N, C-alpha and C positions, 0 to 999 in steps of 0.2 A: 132661600136657594131656588134657583131655577134650573130645571133639567131640560137639556136639549137632546132629543132622540134623533140619531142619524141612522138611517138605514144602512145595512151592510153593503149593499151594492153601490151606494153613493160613496161610502168610504173607500171602497176598492177603486172606484173610478178616480177619486181624488189622489189616491196613492199612485195610480198608473200615470195620471197627468203630471204629478210631481216628478215621477221617474223620467218621463219623456223630457221634461224641461231640464232636469239635471243632465241627462245624456246629451241634449242639444247644447247646453252650456259648455260641457266638457269638450264636445266636438268642435264648437266654435273656437274655444280657446286653443285647442290643438291645431286647428287650421290657421289660426292667427299666428301662432309661433312658427308654423311651417312656412307661411308666407314671408314672415320677417326673416327667417333663415335663408329662403331663396333670394329674397331681395339683396341681402348681404353677399350671398354667393354670386349672384349675377353682377353686382358691382365689382367684385374681385375679378370675375371672368372678363368683364368689359375692360378693366384696367390691364389685365394680361393680354387680351386681344389687341388693345391699342399699342402696347409695348411690342407685340409680335409684328404688327403692321409697320411700326417704326423701324424695327430691325430688318424687316423685309425690304423697306425702301433703302435702308443703308446697304444691305447686301446687293441690291440691284445697282446702286451707284458703284460699289466696289467691283462687281462684275463688269460693268461698263468701262471702268478705269483699266481693269486687267486686260480686257479685250482691246482697248486702245493701245495699251503698252505692247501686247503681243502683235498687233497690226504694225506698230512701228518697228518692232524687231524683225518681223517678216519682210517689211520693205527694205530694212537695212541689209538683211541677208540676201535679198534679191539683188540689191544694188551691188553688194560685194561679189556675188556670183557673176553678175554681168561684167563688172570691171575686170575680174580675174579670169573670166571665161571658164568657169568651173563646170566642166561637163564630162569629166571622165570618172565614171563610178568606181573604177578599179584603182584610181589614184595613181596611174602610171605616168611618171615624168617622161618627157620626150625632149629631144634636142634635134637640131637640124641634121638631116641625113648627110652621108658623105658628099653627095652631089649638091648639097645646099649652097645657096648663094651667100655672098657676104652679108647681104641684107637680112637673110634668115639667121645667120650667126649673130648679128646684132640683136635680132629679136630675142635670142636666148638670154641676153643680158637682162632683159626686162622680165624674164620668167615666162617662157612659152608653155604654160600648163593650161590644159582645158579640161573641164569636167562637165558632166551631164547637167543640163539646166534643172532648176528646182522642179520637183514633181508638181503636176497640176493637181487641182482639187485641194489646195491648201488655203482656200479662202477663209476670211474671218467669219466667225459665227456671231451673229448679232444677238444682243441681249434684248428680250422683249420687255416692253414697259408694262406696268400694271401688275396683275397677279396678287393683289392684296387680299388677305383673308377677310371673309365676311364677318359682320358683327354677330355676336351670339344672341339668339332670341331669348326672351324671358322664359324661364322654365327649363332651358337646356342645362343638362348636368355637366357637360364638358364641351370644349371648343370643337367645332366641326373642322375637318381638314381644309386648309386653304386651297382655293381653286388653282393657285399657281404652283402648288407643290410639284406637280408633274413637270411643269416647265423648268422649275428650279433644278430638278434632278437631271433633266435633259441638258440644261446649260452647264451643269457641273461636268457631265460626261463629255460634252463638246469641248469644254475648256481643258479637260485633261488630255483629250486628243491633240488639241492645238499645242499644248505645252510639250507633248512628246514629239510632235513634228518639228517645233522650233529647237528642241534639244538635239534632234538628229541633224538639223541644219547647222547648228553651232559646232557639233562634233566634226561635220564634214569640213567646215571652214577652218577649225582648229588643225585638222589633219593637213589641209592644204597649205596653211601658213607654216606648219612644221616642215612640210616638204620644200616650201619655198625657202625657208631658212637654210636647209641643207643645200639646196640648189645654189643659193647666193653665196654660201660659204665656199662652194666649189668653183666659183667663177674667179679666174685670175685677174683680180681687179687692182693690184698695186704694182708699182715698178719693182723689179727684182733688185736693181741697183740704180743709183743716181749717177748721171754722167751726161756725155754728149752722144746723141744718136748720129753716128757717122754713116750709117746705111739703113735705109728704111725698108719696109716690106713693099718691094716693087722689082721691076726688071732693071738690071744694072749691068755694068761692064765688070766681068770677073777680074779682080786685081792681079791674078796670075796668068790667065789665058787671054784676057782682053775681049772675050766673047760676051755677047748679051745673054744673060741668064736670069732666071727668076730667083731673087733673094727671098727666101721663105721665112724671114724673121727680122729682128731688129739687132743691129750692132751698136752696143752702147760702150763707148770708150770711157775708161776710168782707171784709177791707179791699180797696179798689181797687188793682189791680195785682198782687194775690197770684198767684204762679205756679201754673199748673194742670198737674198731672202726668198722664201717660198711665197709665190703670189697668191696662193689659196690653200685651203685644206686639201690633203691628198695622201697618197701612198707612193713611196719611192719604188719604181718598177725597174729601173736600170741605172747603173753607175759604173762607168768604165771608159775604155778608149773606143772611139768610133771614127775611123778614117781621118779625113781632113778636119774634123771637128775637135780632134784631140780628146781630152777628158770630157765626157758628156754625162749629164745627169738628166733623168726623165722622171717626172712626177705625174702619176695618174690621179686626176681630181674627180673622177666619176662623171656620169652623164655624157660620156664620149669625149671629155676634155683631157688633154695632156699638155704639159709644158716641158720644153727641152732647153737645156743650158749647155752651150759649147765653149771650148777653148779654156776650160777651168784649170786653175793651178792645183786645186785639191777638191775632194768631195768629202763632206763632213757627215754624211748620213749613209745608212746601209739599205740595201734592197729589202723591202717589206716593212720598212719603218714608217710610222704614221707621222705626218708633219702638219703644222697649222700655219695659217697665213701669218707672215712676218718672221717665221723661224729662220735662223741662219742655216743654210744647207750646204754651201760651197763657198769658193773664193775665186775671184776673177784671175785669169791667167793669160797665157800666150801660147798654149799648146796647139798642135795640129797646124793646119795651113792658116797662119795668122800673121798679119803685118805689124802687130803691136798689141799690148794688153787691152783687151776688151771682152765683153760678154756677148755671145751670140744667143739671142732669146727667141724661142718659137712658141707658138700656141697652135695645137692641132685639134680640130673638131672631127671626131670619127675618122682620124687618120689623115685628114686633109688640112694642110697649113692654112691658117687664117691670120689676118693682121692683128697682132697683139694689142695695138692701140684701141681696138674696138672694145676690149674688155677692161682697159685701165680706167679707173674712175678718179685717180689722183691727178692733180694738176702737174 
């Protein structure tokens, strides 16, 4: 047997060195597994960042498309407002005044409504290109905020404002066309009866006195008892005898328009009754100062007689 004597201090040093080696090995292994985990995490974050960048590009394209669509809607609204002369913010319909010329009365048939032009400051908001999020650096524990997040929020805010503006424009146009629909429904645009126009809206010789007088309507000769149609929507405001016109019916169509029918044999509606275009309201007769069965038909604009032919759209 051979005995080896080791001094106590050498043994202590060996144990200490072995301890340091063991601690170093444990630390190295811990660091290794930590690095492996970070690499896996970074790869996942890189994949997520790439997906976010793709979504950002897609969102930019959608923003651009929506802005283009809103621009087209804005141009359409502008064109419609220009065509319709939409510039009255209170949506007040107007028609030619009593002293209006016949040309102005004709202008009513086309719908003489005007409103305030579209407000300024409604220009399109452009979408800025770029704004992609940066790549995540190795060792980052979470994605950093994309540099374009602020721009994205601003674009969303601007887009919301544009949508509200276009919504207001659309409501104004809808209100306008609803007014136009009511206005056109009130225009006496059809013949009350079919027959022969024996006397037009013009100066003529009175068949009884022989004097030259203004004939303020159309005389339409047709068979006795022929039904008379309402030329437009309105309300009956008079039905009775009126001097030389015999039995007379008056319909108020609104917007200053009234139609009058004379020499009737009977009246089939009552004062205050609502009528619609095409409703039968009376019958042709020969009452009053009349030389034969016919209908005397007038259209008055704010109390002034105008040529009924201007309003008739039928052939």
